[in-house]
PDB file of N, CA, C and O in Angstrom:
ATOM      1  N   SER A   1     -11.023  -3.323  -7.793  1.00  0.00           N
ATOM      2  CA  SER A   1      -9.697  -3.287  -7.242  1.00  0.00           C
ATOM      3  C   SER A   1      -8.917  -2.165  -7.891  1.00  0.00           C
ATOM      4  O   SER A   1      -9.153  -1.794  -9.041  1.00  0.00           O
ATOM      5  N   VAL A   2      -7.955  -1.621  -7.101  1.00  0.00           N
ATOM      6  CA  VAL A   2      -7.126  -0.504  -7.535  1.00  0.00           C
ATOM      7  C   VAL A   2      -5.689  -0.950  -7.447  1.00  0.00           C
ATOM      8  O   VAL A   2      -5.296  -1.586  -6.469  1.00  0.00           O
ATOM      9  N   LEU A   3      -4.897  -0.628  -8.452  1.00  0.00           N
ATOM     10  CA  LEU A   3      -3.479  -1.009  -8.495  1.00  0.00           C
ATOM     11  C   LEU A   3      -2.662   0.250  -8.679  1.00  0.00           C
ATOM     12  O   LEU A   3      -2.968   1.094  -9.522  1.00  0.00           O
ATOM     13  N   VAL A   4      -1.614   0.364  -7.872  1.00  0.00           N
ATOM     14  CA  VAL A   4      -0.671   1.476  -7.983  1.00  0.00           C
ATOM     15  C   VAL A   4       0.677   0.855  -8.392  1.00  0.00           C
ATOM     16  O   VAL A   4       1.222   0.006  -7.688  1.00  0.00           O
ATOM     17  N   ASN A   5       1.196   1.296  -9.537  1.00  0.00           N
ATOM     18  CA  ASN A   5       2.458   0.750  -9.998  1.00  0.00           C
ATOM     19  C   ASN A   5       3.149   1.775 -10.857  1.00  0.00           C
ATOM     20  O   ASN A   5       2.584   2.187 -11.870  1.00  0.00           O
ATOM     21  N   PRO A   6       4.360   2.215 -10.502  1.00  0.00           N
ATOM     22  CA  PRO A   6       5.056   3.217 -11.303  1.00  0.00           C
ATOM     23  C   PRO A   6       5.631   2.684 -12.593  1.00  0.00           C
ATOM     24  O   PRO A   6       6.033   3.466 -13.454  1.00  0.00           O
ATOM     25  N   ASN A   7       5.684   1.343 -12.755  1.00  0.00           N
ATOM     26  CA  ASN A   7       6.321   0.717 -13.919  1.00  0.00           C
ATOM     27  C   ASN A   7       5.267   0.333 -14.930  1.00  0.00           C
ATOM     28  O   ASN A   7       4.580  -0.674 -14.757  1.00  0.00           O
ATOM     29  N   ILE A   8       5.130   1.099 -15.960  1.00  0.00           N
ATOM     30  CA  ILE A   8       4.109   0.851 -16.994  1.00  0.00           C
ATOM     31  C   ILE A   8       4.367  -0.437 -17.775  1.00  0.00           C
ATOM     32  O   ILE A   8       3.456  -0.942 -18.430  1.00  0.00           O
ATOM     33  N   ALA A   9       5.574  -0.977 -17.724  1.00  0.00           N
ATOM     34  CA  ALA A   9       5.922  -2.157 -18.526  1.00  0.00           C
ATOM     35  C   ALA A   9       5.654  -3.477 -17.858  1.00  0.00           C
ATOM     36  O   ALA A   9       5.900  -4.523 -18.459  1.00  0.00           O
ATOM     37  N   THR A  10       5.151  -3.473 -16.619  1.00  0.00           N
ATOM     38  CA  THR A  10       4.963  -4.730 -15.912  1.00  0.00           C
ATOM     39  C   THR A  10       3.638  -5.394 -16.263  1.00  0.00           C
ATOM     40  O   THR A  10       2.701  -4.728 -16.703  1.00  0.00           O
ATOM     41  N   ILE A  11       3.564  -6.691 -16.072  1.00  0.00           N
ATOM     42  CA  ILE A  11       2.378  -7.468 -16.339  1.00  0.00           C
ATOM     43  C   ILE A  11       1.187  -7.043 -15.461  1.00  0.00           C
ATOM     44  O   ILE A  11       0.034  -7.177 -15.870  1.00  0.00           O
ATOM     45  N   GLN A  12       1.472  -6.536 -14.267  1.00  0.00           N
ATOM     46  CA  GLN A  12       0.406  -6.110 -13.376  1.00  0.00           C
ATOM     47  C   GLN A  12      -0.504  -5.051 -13.992  1.00  0.00           C
ATOM     48  O   GLN A  12      -1.652  -4.885 -13.580  1.00  0.00           O
ATOM     49  N   THR A  13       0.021  -4.344 -14.976  1.00  0.00           N
ATOM     50  CA  THR A  13      -0.741  -3.260 -15.583  1.00  0.00           C
ATOM     51  C   THR A  13      -1.544  -3.708 -16.792  1.00  0.00           C
ATOM     52  O   THR A  13      -2.176  -2.886 -17.455  1.00  0.00           O
ATOM     53  N   SER A  14      -1.525  -5.002 -17.085  1.00  0.00           N
ATOM     54  CA  SER A  14      -2.310  -5.532 -18.218  1.00  0.00           C
ATOM     55  C   SER A  14      -3.791  -5.356 -18.002  1.00  0.00           C
ATOM     56  O   SER A  14      -4.272  -5.330 -16.870  1.00  0.00           O
ATOM     57  N   GLU A  15      -4.503  -5.236 -19.092  1.00  0.00           N
ATOM     58  CA  GLU A  15      -5.979  -5.049 -18.999  1.00  0.00           C
ATOM     59  C   GLU A  15      -6.603  -6.220 -18.258  1.00  0.00           C
ATOM     60  O   GLU A  15      -6.249  -7.378 -18.480  1.00  0.00           O
ATOM     61  N   GLY A  16      -7.519  -5.905 -17.392  1.00  0.00           N
ATOM     62  CA  GLY A  16      -8.256  -6.915 -16.636  1.00  0.00           C
ATOM     63  C   GLY A  16      -7.634  -7.282 -15.279  1.00  0.00           C
ATOM     64  O   GLY A  16      -8.275  -7.961 -14.478  1.00  0.00           O
ATOM     65  N   ILE A  17      -6.426  -6.854 -15.018  1.00  0.00           N
ATOM     66  CA  ILE A  17      -5.788  -7.153 -13.740  1.00  0.00           C
ATOM     67  C   ILE A  17      -6.452  -6.393 -12.627  1.00  0.00           C
ATOM     68  O   ILE A  17      -6.604  -6.934 -11.532  1.00  0.00           O
ATOM     69  N   ALA A  18      -6.857  -5.154 -12.857  1.00  0.00           N
ATOM     70  CA  ALA A  18      -7.494  -4.320 -11.829  1.00  0.00           C
ATOM     71  C   ALA A  18      -8.555  -3.454 -12.503  1.00  0.00           C
ATOM     72  O   ALA A  18      -8.513  -3.227 -13.712  1.00  0.00           O
ATOM     73  N   ASP A  19      -9.493  -2.982 -11.714  1.00  0.00           N
ATOM     74  CA  ASP A  19     -10.515  -2.087 -12.204  1.00  0.00           C
ATOM     75  C   ASP A  19      -9.961  -0.693 -12.554  1.00  0.00           C
ATOM     76  O   ASP A  19     -10.406  -0.025 -13.488  1.00  0.00           O
ATOM     77  N   GLN A  20      -8.970  -0.301 -11.754  1.00  0.00           N
ATOM     78  CA  GLN A  20      -8.348   1.030 -11.931  1.00  0.00           C
ATOM     79  C   GLN A  20      -6.861   0.876 -11.691  1.00  0.00           C
ATOM     80  O   GLN A  20      -6.430   0.295 -10.695  1.00  0.00           O
ATOM     81  N   VAL A  21      -6.089   1.405 -12.619  1.00  0.00           N
ATOM     82  CA  VAL A  21      -4.600   1.312 -12.496  1.00  0.00           C
ATOM     83  C   VAL A  21      -4.061   2.761 -12.479  1.00  0.00           C
ATOM     84  O   VAL A  21      -4.431   3.590 -13.310  1.00  0.00           O
ATOM     85  N   TYR A  22      -3.187   3.029 -11.515  1.00  0.00           N
ATOM     86  CA  TYR A  22      -2.523   4.310 -11.410  1.00  0.00           C
ATOM     87  C   TYR A  22      -1.044   4.129 -11.633  1.00  0.00           C
ATOM     88  O   TYR A  22      -0.398   3.373 -10.907  1.00  0.00           O
ATOM     89  N   PHE A  23      -0.488   4.813 -12.632  1.00  0.00           N
ATOM     90  CA  PHE A  23       0.931   4.774 -12.906  1.00  0.00           C
ATOM     91  C   PHE A  23       1.579   5.896 -12.154  1.00  0.00           C
ATOM     92  O   PHE A  23       1.969   6.902 -12.746  1.00  0.00           O
ATOM     93  N   LEU A  24       1.702   5.742 -10.848  1.00  0.00           N
ATOM     94  CA  LEU A  24       2.255   6.759  -9.968  1.00  0.00           C
ATOM     95  C   LEU A  24       3.283   6.137  -9.020  1.00  0.00           C
ATOM     96  O   LEU A  24       3.228   4.932  -8.775  1.00  0.00           O
ATOM     97  N   PRO A  25       4.191   6.901  -8.495  1.00  0.00           N
ATOM     98  CA  PRO A  25       5.109   6.408  -7.484  1.00  0.00           C
ATOM     99  C   PRO A  25       4.358   5.871  -6.245  1.00  0.00           C
ATOM    100  O   PRO A  25       3.329   6.415  -5.845  1.00  0.00           O
ATOM    101  N   VAL A  26       4.877   4.837  -5.675  1.00  0.00           N
ATOM    102  CA  VAL A  26       4.280   4.259  -4.475  1.00  0.00           C
ATOM    103  C   VAL A  26       4.910   4.993  -3.288  1.00  0.00           C
ATOM    104  O   VAL A  26       5.860   4.532  -2.655  1.00  0.00           O
ATOM    105  N   THR A  27       4.321   6.163  -3.029  1.00  0.00           N
ATOM    106  CA  THR A  27       4.761   7.035  -1.914  1.00  0.00           C
ATOM    107  C   THR A  27       3.502   7.387  -1.094  1.00  0.00           C
ATOM    108  O   THR A  27       2.383   7.345  -1.605  1.00  0.00           O
ATOM    109  N   PRO A  28       3.715   7.732   0.181  1.00  0.00           N
ATOM    110  CA  PRO A  28       2.570   8.075   1.023  1.00  0.00           C
ATOM    111  C   PRO A  28       1.712   9.173   0.400  1.00  0.00           C
ATOM    112  O   PRO A  28       0.484   9.106   0.465  1.00  0.00           O
ATOM    113  N   TYR A  29       2.331  10.168  -0.193  1.00  0.00           N
ATOM    114  CA  TYR A  29       1.550  11.275  -0.770  1.00  0.00           C
ATOM    115  C   TYR A  29       0.617  10.778  -1.864  1.00  0.00           C
ATOM    116  O   TYR A  29      -0.585  11.039  -1.821  1.00  0.00           O
ATOM    117  N   PHE A  30       1.155  10.073  -2.834  1.00  0.00           N
ATOM    118  CA  PHE A  30       0.341   9.622  -3.978  1.00  0.00           C
ATOM    119  C   PHE A  30      -0.676   8.555  -3.528  1.00  0.00           C
ATOM    120  O   PHE A  30      -1.814   8.561  -3.999  1.00  0.00           O
ATOM    121  N   VAL A  31      -0.294   7.670  -2.652  1.00  0.00           N
ATOM    122  CA  VAL A  31      -1.237   6.628  -2.225  1.00  0.00           C
ATOM    123  C   VAL A  31      -2.378   7.277  -1.427  1.00  0.00           C
ATOM    124  O   VAL A  31      -3.527   6.853  -1.553  1.00  0.00           O
ATOM    125  N   GLU A  32      -2.084   8.288  -0.614  1.00  0.00           N
ATOM    126  CA  GLU A  32      -3.179   9.000   0.078  1.00  0.00           C
ATOM    127  C   GLU A  32      -4.106   9.639  -0.907  1.00  0.00           C
ATOM    128  O   GLU A  32      -5.322   9.555  -0.733  1.00  0.00           O
ATOM    129  N   GLU A  33      -3.597  10.274  -1.934  1.00  0.00           N
ATOM    130  CA  GLU A  33      -4.440  10.908  -2.936  1.00  0.00           C
ATOM    131  C   GLU A  33      -5.333   9.864  -3.611  1.00  0.00           C
ATOM    132  O   GLU A  33      -6.504  10.135  -3.873  1.00  0.00           O
ATOM    133  N   ILE A  34      -4.812   8.713  -3.887  1.00  0.00           N
ATOM    134  CA  ILE A  34      -5.623   7.630  -4.502  1.00  0.00           C
ATOM    135  C   ILE A  34      -6.675   7.172  -3.525  1.00  0.00           C
ATOM    136  O   ILE A  34      -7.829   6.965  -3.902  1.00  0.00           O
ATOM    137  N   ILE A  35      -6.296   7.012  -2.277  1.00  0.00           N
ATOM    138  CA  ILE A  35      -7.275   6.606  -1.226  1.00  0.00           C
ATOM    139  C   ILE A  35      -8.406   7.609  -1.128  1.00  0.00           C
ATOM    140  O   ILE A  35      -9.573   7.226  -1.035  1.00  0.00           O
ATOM    141  N   LYS A  36      -8.059   8.932  -1.148  1.00  0.00           N
ATOM    142  CA  LYS A  36      -9.099   9.945  -1.123  1.00  0.00           C
ATOM    143  C   LYS A  36     -10.100   9.783  -2.263  1.00  0.00           C
ATOM    144  O   LYS A  36     -11.313   9.883  -2.077  1.00  0.00           O
ATOM    145  N   LYS A  37      -9.554   9.533  -3.431  1.00  0.00           N
ATOM    146  CA  LYS A  37     -10.398   9.422  -4.627  1.00  0.00           C
ATOM    147  C   LYS A  37     -11.204   8.098  -4.703  1.00  0.00           C
ATOM    148  O   LYS A  37     -12.402   8.109  -4.985  1.00  0.00           O
ATOM    149  N   GLU A  38     -10.544   7.004  -4.454  1.00  0.00           N
ATOM    150  CA  GLU A  38     -11.140   5.680  -4.643  1.00  0.00           C
ATOM    151  C   GLU A  38     -11.897   5.141  -3.456  1.00  0.00           C
ATOM    152  O   GLU A  38     -12.799   4.317  -3.606  1.00  0.00           O
ATOM    153  N   ARG A  39     -11.524   5.615  -2.250  1.00  0.00           N
ATOM    154  CA  ARG A  39     -12.182   5.159  -0.995  1.00  0.00           C
ATOM    155  C   ARG A  39     -12.228   3.631  -0.848  1.00  0.00           C
ATOM    156  O   ARG A  39     -13.309   3.059  -0.711  1.00  0.00           O
ATOM    157  N   PRO A  40     -11.088   2.980  -0.875  1.00  0.00           N
ATOM    158  CA  PRO A  40     -11.070   1.501  -0.747  1.00  0.00           C
ATOM    159  C   PRO A  40     -11.391   1.082   0.684  1.00  0.00           C
ATOM    160  O   PRO A  40     -11.164   1.823   1.640  1.00  0.00           O
ATOM    161  N   ASP A  41     -11.918  -0.116   0.794  1.00  0.00           N
ATOM    162  CA  ASP A  41     -12.147  -0.681   2.134  1.00  0.00           C
ATOM    163  C   ASP A  41     -10.886  -1.247   2.756  1.00  0.00           C
ATOM    164  O   ASP A  41     -10.729  -1.248   3.977  1.00  0.00           O
ATOM    165  N   GLY A  42      -9.982  -1.731   1.901  1.00  0.00           N
ATOM    166  CA  GLY A  42      -8.749  -2.367   2.406  1.00  0.00           C
ATOM    167  C   GLY A  42      -7.594  -2.110   1.476  1.00  0.00           C
ATOM    168  O   GLY A  42      -7.742  -1.626   0.354  1.00  0.00           O
ATOM    169  N   ILE A  43      -6.426  -2.459   2.000  1.00  0.00           N
ATOM    170  CA  ILE A  43      -5.173  -2.311   1.276  1.00  0.00           C
ATOM    171  C   ILE A  43      -4.278  -3.504   1.530  1.00  0.00           C
ATOM    172  O   ILE A  43      -4.198  -4.001   2.653  1.00  0.00           O
ATOM    173  N   LEU A  44      -3.608  -3.961   0.493  1.00  0.00           N
ATOM    174  CA  LEU A  44      -2.614  -5.073   0.615  1.00  0.00           C
ATOM    175  C   LEU A  44      -1.236  -4.451   0.525  1.00  0.00           C
ATOM    176  O   LEU A  44      -0.902  -3.794  -0.462  1.00  0.00           O
ATOM    177  N   LEU A  45      -0.442  -4.659   1.556  1.00  0.00           N
ATOM    178  CA  LEU A  45       0.919  -4.083   1.560  1.00  0.00           C
ATOM    179  C   LEU A  45       1.964  -5.077   1.119  1.00  0.00           C
ATOM    180  O   LEU A  45       3.095  -4.693   0.823  1.00  0.00           O
ATOM    181  N   ALA A  46       1.610  -6.349   1.068  1.00  0.00           N
ATOM    182  CA  ALA A  46       2.592  -7.408   0.793  1.00  0.00           C
ATOM    183  C   ALA A  46       2.958  -7.497  -0.695  1.00  0.00           C
ATOM    184  O   ALA A  46       3.860  -8.247  -1.067  1.00  0.00           O
ATOM    185  N   PHE A  47       2.266  -6.742  -1.535  1.00  0.00           N
ATOM    186  CA  PHE A  47       2.606  -6.750  -2.958  1.00  0.00           C
ATOM    187  C   PHE A  47       3.254  -5.408  -3.276  1.00  0.00           C
ATOM    188  O   PHE A  47       2.645  -4.362  -3.051  1.00  0.00           O
ATOM    189  N   GLY A  48       4.453  -5.423  -3.783  1.00  0.00           N
ATOM    190  CA  GLY A  48       5.128  -4.180  -4.089  1.00  0.00           C
ATOM    191  C   GLY A  48       6.504  -4.047  -3.439  1.00  0.00           C
ATOM    192  O   GLY A  48       7.164  -3.011  -3.529  1.00  0.00           O
ATOM    193  N   GLY A  49       6.915  -5.144  -2.775  1.00  0.00           N
ATOM    194  CA  GLY A  49       8.247  -5.176  -2.216  1.00  0.00           C
ATOM    195  C   GLY A  49       8.430  -4.199  -1.040  1.00  0.00           C
ATOM    196  O   GLY A  49       7.474  -3.788  -0.382  1.00  0.00           O
ATOM    197  N   GLN A  50       9.692  -3.853  -0.815  1.00  0.00           N
ATOM    198  CA  GLN A  50      10.064  -2.955   0.276  1.00  0.00           C
ATOM    199  C   GLN A  50       9.408  -1.615   0.161  1.00  0.00           C
ATOM    200  O   GLN A  50       9.015  -1.031   1.171  1.00  0.00           O
ATOM    201  N   THR A  51       9.278  -1.115  -1.028  1.00  0.00           N
ATOM    202  CA  THR A  51       8.644   0.204  -1.259  1.00  0.00           C
ATOM    203  C   THR A  51       7.224   0.224  -0.713  1.00  0.00           C
ATOM    204  O   THR A  51       6.836   1.153  -0.005  1.00  0.00           O
ATOM    205  N   ALA A  52       6.451  -0.809  -1.049  1.00  0.00           N
ATOM    206  CA  ALA A  52       5.050  -0.856  -0.577  1.00  0.00           C
ATOM    207  C   ALA A  52       4.962  -1.026   0.932  1.00  0.00           C
ATOM    208  O   ALA A  52       4.098  -0.441   1.586  1.00  0.00           O
ATOM    209  N   LEU A  53       5.873  -1.842   1.483  1.00  0.00           N
ATOM    210  CA  LEU A  53       5.897  -2.059   2.940  1.00  0.00           C
ATOM    211  C   LEU A  53       6.193  -0.739   3.657  1.00  0.00           C
ATOM    212  O   LEU A  53       5.524  -0.395   4.632  1.00  0.00           O
ATOM    213  N   ASN A  54       7.199   0.001   3.171  1.00  0.00           N
ATOM    214  CA  ASN A  54       7.582   1.269   3.788  1.00  0.00           C
ATOM    215  C   ASN A  54       6.438   2.287   3.669  1.00  0.00           C
ATOM    216  O   ASN A  54       6.122   2.984   4.633  1.00  0.00           O
ATOM    217  N   CYS A  55       5.826   2.368   2.492  1.00  0.00           N
ATOM    218  CA  CYS A  55       4.730   3.300   2.271  1.00  0.00           C
ATOM    219  C   CYS A  55       3.561   2.985   3.172  1.00  0.00           C
ATOM    220  O   CYS A  55       3.006   3.883   3.806  1.00  0.00           O
ATOM    221  N   GLY A  56       3.173   1.703   3.239  1.00  0.00           N
ATOM    222  CA  GLY A  56       2.024   1.332   4.096  1.00  0.00           C
ATOM    223  C   GLY A  56       2.313   1.585   5.569  1.00  0.00           C
ATOM    224  O   GLY A  56       1.429   2.024   6.305  1.00  0.00           O
ATOM    225  N   THR A  57       3.521   1.318   6.002  1.00  0.00           N
ATOM    226  CA  THR A  57       3.894   1.560   7.413  1.00  0.00           C
ATOM    227  C   THR A  57       3.764   3.028   7.722  1.00  0.00           C
ATOM    228  O   THR A  57       3.242   3.401   8.772  1.00  0.00           O
ATOM    229  N   GLU A  58       4.236   3.874   6.813  1.00  0.00           N
ATOM    230  CA  GLU A  58       4.172   5.316   7.031  1.00  0.00           C
ATOM    231  C   GLU A  58       2.747   5.819   7.032  1.00  0.00           C
ATOM    232  O   GLU A  58       2.388   6.668   7.848  1.00  0.00           O
ATOM    233  N   LEU A  59       1.926   5.302   6.122  1.00  0.00           N
ATOM    234  CA  LEU A  59       0.503   5.690   6.113  1.00  0.00           C
ATOM    235  C   LEU A  59      -0.177   5.291   7.419  1.00  0.00           C
ATOM    236  O   LEU A  59      -0.993   6.036   7.961  1.00  0.00           O
ATOM    237  N   TYR A  60       0.165   4.125   7.905  1.00  0.00           N
ATOM    238  CA  TYR A  60      -0.442   3.620   9.164  1.00  0.00           C
ATOM    239  C   TYR A  60       0.043   4.482  10.348  1.00  0.00           C
ATOM    240  O   TYR A  60      -0.775   4.927  11.152  1.00  0.00           O
ATOM    241  N   GLN A  61       1.357   4.721  10.464  1.00  0.00           N
ATOM    242  CA  GLN A  61       1.880   5.500  11.590  1.00  0.00           C
ATOM    243  C   GLN A  61       1.390   6.927  11.577  1.00  0.00           C
ATOM    244  O   GLN A  61       1.238   7.525  12.642  1.00  0.00           O
ATOM    245  N   ASN A  62       1.136   7.501  10.412  1.00  0.00           N
ATOM    246  CA  ASN A  62       0.632   8.867  10.334  1.00  0.00           C
ATOM    247  C   ASN A  62      -0.892   8.967  10.416  1.00  0.00           C
ATOM    248  O   ASN A  62      -1.442  10.061  10.295  1.00  0.00           O
ATOM    249  N   GLY A  63      -1.571   7.856  10.618  1.00  0.00           N
ATOM    250  CA  GLY A  63      -3.022   7.857  10.840  1.00  0.00           C
ATOM    251  C   GLY A  63      -3.829   7.998   9.572  1.00  0.00           C
ATOM    252  O   GLY A  63      -5.041   8.202   9.639  1.00  0.00           O
ATOM    253  N   ILE A  64      -3.188   7.893   8.403  1.00  0.00           N
ATOM    254  CA  ILE A  64      -3.917   8.085   7.143  1.00  0.00           C
ATOM    255  C   ILE A  64      -4.891   6.960   6.884  1.00  0.00           C
ATOM    256  O   ILE A  64      -6.018   7.198   6.450  1.00  0.00           O
ATOM    257  N   LEU A  65      -4.462   5.721   7.149  1.00  0.00           N
ATOM    258  CA  LEU A  65      -5.349   4.598   6.927  1.00  0.00           C
ATOM    259  C   LEU A  65      -6.571   4.665   7.819  1.00  0.00           C
ATOM    260  O   LEU A  65      -7.687   4.399   7.373  1.00  0.00           O
ATOM    261  N   GLN A  66      -6.365   5.017   9.073  1.00  0.00           N
ATOM    262  CA  GLN A  66      -7.465   5.142  10.038  1.00  0.00           C
ATOM    263  C   GLN A  66      -8.369   6.322   9.621  1.00  0.00           C
ATOM    264  O   GLN A  66      -9.591   6.211   9.715  1.00  0.00           O
ATOM    265  N   LYS A  67      -7.796   7.433   9.169  1.00  0.00           N
ATOM    266  CA  LYS A  67      -8.557   8.575   8.775  1.00  0.00           C
ATOM    267  C   LYS A  67      -9.609   8.247   7.692  1.00  0.00           C
ATOM    268  O   LYS A  67     -10.727   8.760   7.718  1.00  0.00           O
ATOM    269  N   TYR A  68      -9.220   7.387   6.750  1.00  0.00           N
ATOM    270  CA  TYR A  68     -10.108   7.022   5.645  1.00  0.00           C
ATOM    271  C   TYR A  68     -10.785   5.693   5.836  1.00  0.00           C
ATOM    272  O   TYR A  68     -11.511   5.237   4.953  1.00  0.00           O
ATOM    273  N   GLY A  69     -10.563   5.053   6.982  1.00  0.00           N
ATOM    274  CA  GLY A  69     -11.220   3.769   7.285  1.00  0.00           C
ATOM    275  C   GLY A  69     -10.737   2.614   6.401  1.00  0.00           C
ATOM    276  O   GLY A  69     -11.517   1.737   6.029  1.00  0.00           O
ATOM    277  N   VAL A  70      -9.439   2.627   6.072  1.00  0.00           N
ATOM    278  CA  VAL A  70      -8.846   1.570   5.244  1.00  0.00           C
ATOM    279  C   VAL A  70      -8.207   0.516   6.145  1.00  0.00           C
ATOM    280  O   VAL A  70      -7.331   0.809   6.959  1.00  0.00           O
ATOM    281  N   ARG A  71      -8.680  -0.726   5.970  1.00  0.00           N
ATOM    282  CA  ARG A  71      -8.138  -1.828   6.742  1.00  0.00           C
ATOM    283  C   ARG A  71      -6.936  -2.434   6.004  1.00  0.00           C
ATOM    284  O   ARG A  71      -6.942  -2.536   4.777  1.00  0.00           O
ATOM    285  N   VAL A  72      -5.932  -2.823   6.742  1.00  0.00           N
ATOM    286  CA  VAL A  72      -4.796  -3.544   6.131  1.00  0.00           C
ATOM    287  C   VAL A  72      -5.193  -5.002   6.036  1.00  0.00           C
ATOM    288  O   VAL A  72      -5.536  -5.621   7.044  1.00  0.00           O
ATOM    289  N   LEU A  73      -5.150  -5.546   4.854  1.00  0.00           N
ATOM    290  CA  LEU A  73      -5.482  -6.955   4.599  1.00  0.00           C
ATOM    291  C   LEU A  73      -4.189  -7.760   4.544  1.00  0.00           C
ATOM    292  O   LEU A  73      -3.164  -7.270   4.070  1.00  0.00           O
ATOM    293  N   GLY A  74      -4.243  -8.985   5.027  1.00  0.00           N
ATOM    294  CA  GLY A  74      -3.028  -9.804   4.998  1.00  0.00           C
ATOM    295  C   GLY A  74      -2.153  -9.494   6.198  1.00  0.00           C
ATOM    296  O   GLY A  74      -2.660  -9.304   7.304  1.00  0.00           O
ATOM    297  N   THR A  75      -0.876  -9.442   5.995  1.00  0.00           N
ATOM    298  CA  THR A  75       0.110  -9.188   7.058  1.00  0.00           C
ATOM    299  C   THR A  75      -0.166  -7.836   7.689  1.00  0.00           C
ATOM    300  O   THR A  75      -0.288  -6.827   6.994  1.00  0.00           O
ATOM    301  N   SER A  76      -0.263  -7.823   9.018  1.00  0.00           N
ATOM    302  CA  SER A  76      -0.551  -6.595   9.734  1.00  0.00           C
ATOM    303  C   SER A  76       0.668  -5.647   9.716  1.00  0.00           C
ATOM    304  O   SER A  76       1.802  -6.096   9.551  1.00  0.00           O
ATOM    305  N   VAL A  77       0.426  -4.348   9.885  1.00  0.00           N
ATOM    306  CA  VAL A  77       1.494  -3.376   9.927  1.00  0.00           C
ATOM    307  C   VAL A  77       2.400  -3.654  11.126  1.00  0.00           C
ATOM    308  O   VAL A  77       3.616  -3.481  11.038  1.00  0.00           O
ATOM    309  N   GLU A  78       1.819  -4.079  12.235  1.00  0.00           N
ATOM    310  CA  GLU A  78       2.634  -4.397  13.389  1.00  0.00           C
ATOM    311  C   GLU A  78       3.606  -5.514  13.094  1.00  0.00           C
ATOM    312  O   GLU A  78       4.768  -5.442  13.493  1.00  0.00           O
ATOM    313  N   ALA A  79       3.152  -6.558  12.394  1.00  0.00           N
ATOM    314  CA  ALA A  79       4.052  -7.648  12.036  1.00  0.00           C
ATOM    315  C   ALA A  79       5.151  -7.181  11.085  1.00  0.00           C
ATOM    316  O   ALA A  79       6.299  -7.612  11.191  1.00  0.00           O
ATOM    317  N   ILE A  80       4.791  -6.298  10.155  1.00  0.00           N
ATOM    318  CA  ILE A  80       5.786  -5.736   9.226  1.00  0.00           C
ATOM    319  C   ILE A  80       6.830  -4.972  10.011  1.00  0.00           C
ATOM    320  O   ILE A  80       8.027  -5.134   9.772  1.00  0.00           O
ATOM    321  N   MET A  81       6.396  -4.141  10.945  1.00  0.00           N
ATOM    322  CA  MET A  81       7.322  -3.334  11.758  1.00  0.00           C
ATOM    323  C   MET A  81       8.251  -4.223  12.566  1.00  0.00           C
ATOM    324  O   MET A  81       9.441  -3.934  12.688  1.00  0.00           O
ATOM    325  N   TYR A  82       7.706  -5.313  13.125  1.00  0.00           N
ATOM    326  CA  TYR A  82       8.539  -6.265  13.889  1.00  0.00           C
ATOM    327  C   TYR A  82       9.616  -6.879  13.023  1.00  0.00           C
ATOM    328  O   TYR A  82      10.761  -7.010  13.457  1.00  0.00           O
ATOM    329  N   THR A  83       9.270  -7.256  11.815  1.00  0.00           N
ATOM    330  CA  THR A  83      10.268  -7.911  10.939  1.00  0.00           C
ATOM    331  C   THR A  83      11.284  -6.908  10.407  1.00  0.00           C
ATOM    332  O   THR A  83      12.351  -7.318   9.952  1.00  0.00           O
ATOM    333  N   GLU A  84      11.002  -5.646  10.446  1.00  0.00           N
ATOM    334  CA  GLU A  84      11.932  -4.626   9.968  1.00  0.00           C
ATOM    335  C   GLU A  84      12.902  -4.187  11.043  1.00  0.00           C
ATOM    336  O   GLU A  84      13.933  -3.588  10.737  1.00  0.00           O
ATOM    337  N   ASP A  85      12.595  -4.470  12.281  1.00  0.00           N
ATOM    338  CA  ASP A  85      13.448  -4.010  13.419  1.00  0.00           C
ATOM    339  C   ASP A  85      14.029  -5.229  14.111  1.00  0.00           C
ATOM    340  O   ASP A  85      13.306  -5.987  14.759  1.00  0.00           O
ATOM    341  N   ARG A  86      15.309  -5.415  13.977  1.00  0.00           N
ATOM    342  CA  ARG A  86      15.965  -6.637  14.558  1.00  0.00           C
ATOM    343  C   ARG A  86      15.793  -6.714  16.053  1.00  0.00           C
ATOM    344  O   ARG A  86      15.682  -7.810  16.601  1.00  0.00           O
ATOM    345  N   ASP A  87      15.767  -5.582  16.731  1.00  0.00           N
ATOM    346  CA  ASP A  87      15.591  -5.619  18.208  1.00  0.00           C
ATOM    347  C   ASP A  87      14.209  -6.076  18.592  1.00  0.00           C
ATOM    348  O   ASP A  87      14.057  -6.783  19.588  1.00  0.00           O
ATOM    349  N   LEU A  88      13.204  -5.704  17.846  1.00  0.00           N
ATOM    350  CA  LEU A  88      11.821  -6.089  18.102  1.00  0.00           C
ATOM    351  C   LEU A  88      11.558  -7.515  17.696  1.00  0.00           C
ATOM    352  O   LEU A  88      10.745  -8.201  18.316  1.00  0.00           O
ATOM    353  N   PHE A  89      12.239  -7.973  16.655  1.00  0.00           N
ATOM    354  CA  PHE A  89      11.996  -9.310  16.063  1.00  0.00           C
ATOM    355  C   PHE A  89      12.399 -10.440  16.972  1.00  0.00           C
ATOM    356  O   PHE A  89      11.866 -11.544  16.855  1.00  0.00           O
ATOM    357  N   VAL A  90      13.320 -10.198  17.869  1.00  0.00           N
ATOM    358  CA  VAL A  90      13.845 -11.273  18.743  1.00  0.00           C
ATOM    359  C   VAL A  90      12.792 -11.911  19.587  1.00  0.00           C
ATOM    360  O   VAL A  90      13.089 -12.821  20.361  1.00  0.00           O
TER     361      VAL A  90
END
């Protein structure tokens, strides 16, 4: 497993939580660079709050996840986008 977290002081970064930890901002640029290097099969967007949701949505809309064959695990990007847009959520 790979964890991206810009906050070095959090419990998520403790030894044994993930196989690889990146202390980088959760932005589309950095996450794409990590995807290029690590080649994950899937990604969880529900962990990381609004920042992770926004980043994942942007990666999805820009075709980055499809480009590297990364599946979204858990809540789908479409569901995330619906909950972010009041007009669509109705």
